[in-house]
C-alpha positions as CSV (number, residue, x, y, z in Angstrom):
1,M,-5.3,-9.5,-0.8
2,I,-3.6,-6.7,1.1
3,S,-4.1,-6.9,4.8
4,P,-3.4,-4.4,7.7
5,W,-0.5,-6.4,9.1
6,M,1.5,-6.6,5.8
7,R,4.7,-4.6,5.9
8,L,4.7,-1.6,3.6
9,E,7.7,-2.7,1.7
10,E,6.1,-6.1,1.0
11,I,3.1,-4.3,-0.4
12,F,5.3,-2.2,-2.8
13,L,7.3,-5.2,-3.9
14,C,4.3,-7.5,-4.5
15,Y,1.9,-4.9,-5.7
16,P,3.7,-1.9,-7.3
17,E,0.4,-0.6,-8.7
18,T,-0.5,0.4,-5.1
19,I,2.1,3.1,-5.0
20,R,-0.3,5.5,-6.8
21,V,-2.9,4.8,-4.1
22,F,-0.4,5.8,-1.4
23,A,0.4,9.0,-3.4
24,K,-3.3,9.8,-3.7
25,Y,-3.6,9.7,0.1
26,G,-0.5,11.9,0.5
27,L,1.7,9.1,1.8
28,A,5.3,9.0,0.8
29,C,5.8,5.5,2.2
30,P,7.7,4.1,-0.7
31,G,10.6,6.5,0.0
32,C,10.5,6.0,3.8
33,S,13.2,4.0,5.6
34,L,10.5,2.6,8.0
35,A,8.7,0.9,5.1
36,A,10.8,-2.2,5.7
37,F,9.5,-2.5,9.2
38,D,6.1,-0.7,9.5
39,T,2.8,-2.4,8.7
40,L,0.0,-0.8,6.7
41,E,-2.0,-0.4,9.9
42,R,0.8,1.4,11.7
43,G,1.6,3.6,8.7
44,A,-2.0,4.6,8.2
45,K,-2.4,5.4,11.9
46,A,0.8,7.4,12.1
47,H,-0.4,9.6,9.2
48,G,-4.0,9.9,10.2
49,V,-5.3,7.9,7.2
50,E,-8.5,5.8,7.5
51,L,-7.1,2.3,7.2
52,V,-10.2,0.6,5.8
53,A,-10.6,3.1,3.0
54,L,-6.9,2.9,2.1
55,M,-6.9,-0.9,2.2
56,D,-10.1,-1.1,0.2
57,E,-8.8,1.1,-2.5
58,M,-5.5,-0.8,-2.7
59,N,-7.3,-4.1,-3.0
60,A,-9.5,-2.7,-5.7
61,T,-6.4,-1.5,-7.6
62,V,-4.8,-4.9,-7.3
63,T,-7.9,-6.6,-8.4
64,E,-8.2,-4.3,-11.5
65,A,-4.6,-4.7,-12.5
66,S,-3.9,-7.1,-15.3
67,P,-1.2,-9.8,-14.7
68,A,1.2,-7.9,-16.9
69,E,0.8,-4.8,-14.8
70,A,1.1,-6.7,-11.5
71,F,4.5,-8.2,-12.5
72,G,6.1,-5.7,-14.6
């Protein structure tokens, strides 16, 4: 499960299917140099995005992804 204290880069690497959720919210985090250091909570706050909604959608996306999608 994705949590607020996970680093953005960790989320992209472990759950690449979440990149489309970031895009849906207008977040270009995958291309940001701060992704290696910022947490989901800090990134959402910095961009004025509701953390719980973002995290809920990401977790739903991860849950819906098949094992093949999650790893490849």
